[in-house]
C-alpha positions, 0 to 999 in steps of 0.5 A: 322471819322472827318478829322483834316484838315478841316478849317471851325469849325463852319460849322463842329459844325453845323452837327452831331459833334463827333457822337452827337445825337439829344437828345431832342426836342427844347424848345418853345421860351420864348417871351416878347409879345404874338405871334408865332415865327417860329423856327430858323434853326441852320444851317442858322446862316450866313444869318442874317444881322439884327435880325430876330425876332421883338416884338411889345412891347420893354421889355429888358431882359438879358440872363446870360450864364455860364458853370453851372446853379445857381441851385442844383439838386438831385435825389428824394428819390423814384428815380423818377425825380429830385428836384431842388433848387437855389445855393446861392453860385453861382455868376450868382444868386448873380449878379442879385441884381445889375441889374434893378428890371424890367429886366427879367433874364434868365439863360443858362448853364449845370447841375452838374448832369447827366440827362438821355436823356429820362428825359431831356425834362421834366427837361428842362421844369421844370427848365424853368417854375420854375427857368427861367433856360435853361439847356445845356445837353452835351453828355458824350464824349463831356463833358469829352473832353470839360471840363476836356480836353480843359478847364482844361488841356489847357486853365486853366494852360495856363491862369495861366502861366503854359506852357506844356514844356514836356509831363510830365509837362502840357498837349500838345495841342490836336486838338480833345479837341479843336473840343469838346470845339467848339462843346460844345459852339455850344450846348450852342448857340443852347440853347440860340437861343431857348429862345432869342428875339434878338431885345430886349435881352442882353446876358452876357457870363461868363468865359473861358469855353465859349470864342467862343460862341460870334462868334456863336451868332454874326453870327446869330444875327449881332446886338445882344447886348452881353457882356463877362466877364473873371473870370480867369487871362488873360496871357501876350502875350508871354504866350498866343501866344503859344496857337495854336488856339490863333487867333480863340479865340481872334477873337471870343471874339471880337465879343462881345460888351463889354469884362470885366476883373478883373484887368488892368493887365489882360486887358493890356495883352488882348490888347497887344495880339490884337495889336501883333496878329491882328494889332488892336489899342485901345484908351481911351476916357473919361475914357472908353477903346475901341478897333476899330474892323471893324467899331465896338468899343469893350468896355474893362471893368476893374472891380473886382468882389465883394462878396455878403454882404447879404450872408455873413451877413446871415451866421454871424447871423446863430445860429450854428455859435454862438456855433462854434465860442465859440468852436473855441475860446476855442480850440485856447485860448491863441493862435494867429490864422493865417488862410488860405482858399484855393482850392486844386489847384497847383496855390494856393501856399498852400505849399509855405504858409506852408514853410513860416510858418515854416520859421517864427517859425525858425526866430522868436522863440517867436511864437513857442507855440503861433502862429497857422496856420489853413489851410482849403483846399476845395476839388480839382475840378479836378483830375490829377497827378499835384493835387496828387503831391501837396496833397502829398507835403502839407501833408508831410510839415504839418507832418514835421512842426508839428513834429519839432515845436509841443508841448503837446497841441500845433500843429503849423499847423491845416490842415482841409482837408474836405468840410467846410460849409459857417457858419463854414468858417465864424466862422474861419474868426471871430477868425483869427487874420490874413488871409494869401493868397499866390496864385502864380496866381489867377484870383480874390480870394474873401477870403480876402473880406469875412474875412474883412466882418466877422471881422466887424461882424453884430454889430446892432444885437449883444448886447454883449460888444464885439460889441463895441470893435474896429474892426481889421483885417490883410491881407498877400496877394500874389501880383499875385492875382486879388484882390491884387490891391484893398487891399491897406492896406494889406501886399503884398508879392511875395509868391516864396520868403519864407523868405519875406513871413515869415517876412510879417506874423510875422509883420502882427500879431505883428502890433499895434492894432491901425494900424490894426484898420485903415487898417481894416476900409479902407478895409471894406469901399471898400469891403462893397461898391464894392460888387457883386451888384455894379460890375454887375450894373457897367458892365450892365450900360457899356454894355447899353452904348456900345450898344446904337447905335446898331440899328442905324448902318448898319451891314454886317457879313463877313468871314468864321469860326472864322474869322467871324466878323461884319462890322458896318457902317453908315446907308448911307454907301453903295457899289458903283454900277458900273451900276449907276456910269456909267449911271451918267458918261455918262450924265455928261459934266465935270468930275473930277476923283481923284485916290489914288495909293497904296492900291487903284489901286495898291494892298498893298500886291504887291511887284512890285509897277509898274502899269500894262499895264491894269492900264496904258491903263484904265487911258490913256483912261479916261484922254484922254477924253476931258470931264475928268480931271483925277489926281493920288494923291499919297504920292509917289515921283514925279520922280517915278510917272511921270516915271510910267505914262509917256504914259498918256500924259493928266494925272494930278499927285499930288505927295508927298500928293500934295506938287508937282503937274502938270496938264499934262506931258507937264506942269511944276511941281508946288510947292504947299507948303507954304514954299520951305525951307528944313532946318528943315530936318537937325533938324528932321533927326538926331532925326529920326536916333536916334530912328531908331538906337534904334528900330530894324526893323524901317527905314527912308524914305527921300522924297523931301518935307518930312521925314517919319519914318516907324516902321511896321517891328518893335516889335508892342508894342515897335514900337508904344511906340517909335513912340509916343515918337518920335512924342513928340520929333519932335514937340518940336524940330520943334515947330518954323518950318513951318512943320506939324508932324503927326502919321499914321499907322506905320509911323511918318511923317514930311512935310511942312504945308499946304500940304494935299490931301484934298487941292489937291482935292479943287484946282482941282475942284476950278480951273475947276470952274474958267476955266468955266468947273464946275464939274458935276461929281466928283469921288474920290477913296482912301484907307487910312487916308490921303485920308479921307481929300479928301473925306471931302473936296469934300463932303462939296464942294456943301455946300461951293459953290465950286460945284453945288447942281446938281453935282454928288459926289462919294467919295469911300473908298476901303474896308468896314471900317469906312470912311467919304466916302459914298461909298465903293468897296471891293478891288483894283480889284473891283476899276479896274473893275469900272474904266474899265467900265467908260473907255469903256463908255468914248468918244474915238473920242476926244482921237484920236483928241488929238493925245495921244497914247493908247486906250482900 
């Protein structure tokens, strides 16, 4: 029995999860060059910093991973073995048309049939050799809980905005189903690594079934080039945040390099979740949206998928289509046909469409006896109480409407409740005057696209007089579908508004032919140019662009379980060696040490910001050494800093980002700003007060030289929006004042011009040089954006001549993150360990001679 209190699901999944047997031997890895590769240990995934397989010849390849392979399988008639064929309806197969011709494609996924364990090795080899497919065989207990359980009972309803308000409405969260979901993703991961060449391959993962797979792969191969596309909606943050494993899934997706969505709405919801739950911001640069995540920029791709033009046009040319179209035209002669093609699903709004048809016949009696709604419903992909209820509701509506409005030889509803071939579906499209789609929530829905292409026909192969007739089509579509934004000529409806939908249906079939033609032409131009090949080509190009710097940057994998992430940093960025800096410190004669306070020597999480006795002792020892010039450079006020560090007589302090500065406790405070007039505060404070009153959780901090508006406790989205608005407002109000208005992390600050930590650093090392003590050792440590100015100044000081070319410069940030510093230490605790080592190496004699108190 597995404990439900475990914390590391990845480690758990690498064992015999849920009694999972070792069912098959592993496939030999497929290589792009000749050679032998040692097998990778599944449980060693956390130890790889770079990919561990390298080829001598670069040949790009892409591995497409989805829940199901693009193949059909059926048992041979003699019941000995299987026969396989390509599934032409599979998106995974169709998207290959948009990929470069010289790009080799491999497929990883499961089969729709159960294969006996004794046959799995042979089936795997056959599929790999003939179809370049790698099957993932899921044990029956995992498969049921993974697909029918977590995917269909939790993710699918939630992503379509259905919350489990009660046990009878939806399915309450079941952790055993989540465990199975993780275990299934682990099996897909194992199949991928059996064929991957991580230095050369791209991996493209598809849909909500495999949302934690990126973490498994990233943990093994830090630099793997990987994309993910979600084919379902992504719900608003208010819906998504109800998922108990919300952060695990978000963090797993962020281990991809590029994340794709059908519409901006879905992407916006995802970005909102990243902001509200993980505190991540996004930026748009030159048309590309990116999320900064531990030094990596995860691209966000917005591109609706299209249809496969060749498949639809082939179906149009099929011989059996001709007789079926003629038959349908005869069947509905003199009638105006409206068509619906939907899955039997609670989210497709089929019954809402029937009710709208009923309402249209009531409101517009002229259509009684003339208008027919043909509703084709594909069999349900899953079973359950909800599906059974909607089926019964649809059947009852059809019966009622036909009994009410039916006439001899006329039924207003023709309900086709059986599988329909693509050629028959094409025939219905061809004769329909209007297609109606009333889904209450749908990721994309390609039915309108197929209809438009079918109404256009294949005129070049059709010599009949009909080919010269103008093409026309009409669409009534729900505004809650992914395809809706791209169909600007369609009549968009709220399917819950039965009366409005009924009017839209009547308007669509009553519209003048010339208007129908114009709308059809507009739609056809879009659909024919934005097909599935265009979609896959665009996604792959963006994946190439996003991953182009992968092998230039240094990567570290950190974190446990689904908190795992890769930190990507500049190749020259490395951890500060304490032994090295101590040895350099001992050889130096004139040292400059610049220390930030909050987040550097004092943890940000600490509620008591008063420095400890250990901090005071260390800084006192360093500043007491006559070879050292030590400064605390902080955004805090001078009163609190001078009080806290009063025992450190020789310590220099730069307060309020350098507006106030003194070289020791015996010196007077210098004002370093260009202007000491603060009349601008009377203009800025009322503006800040206005936003504070309207933004719950915000506050104003008043300093001697600056005003700071804080919004870290406000709603993330609203606080950020208000901060941007306030920034514009203040810049406008203070345009003629000698101040700078800057936005930081959860703050908007107004301060005098010419004040920054960078100027403090420049002044300290310049003054030392002017006094004949040019620094040969410079240490600068900080943790936030304001400290980057110090790093920039001291890093360029050698080239600008302020420092000698022999000066040892140590610009160090706290935490592994993108920075202008060349070194890092993990946290304030490590900073103190390093400073203590320097203090122990300092010369105590000058300290005693100076008469200062307190030594280590």
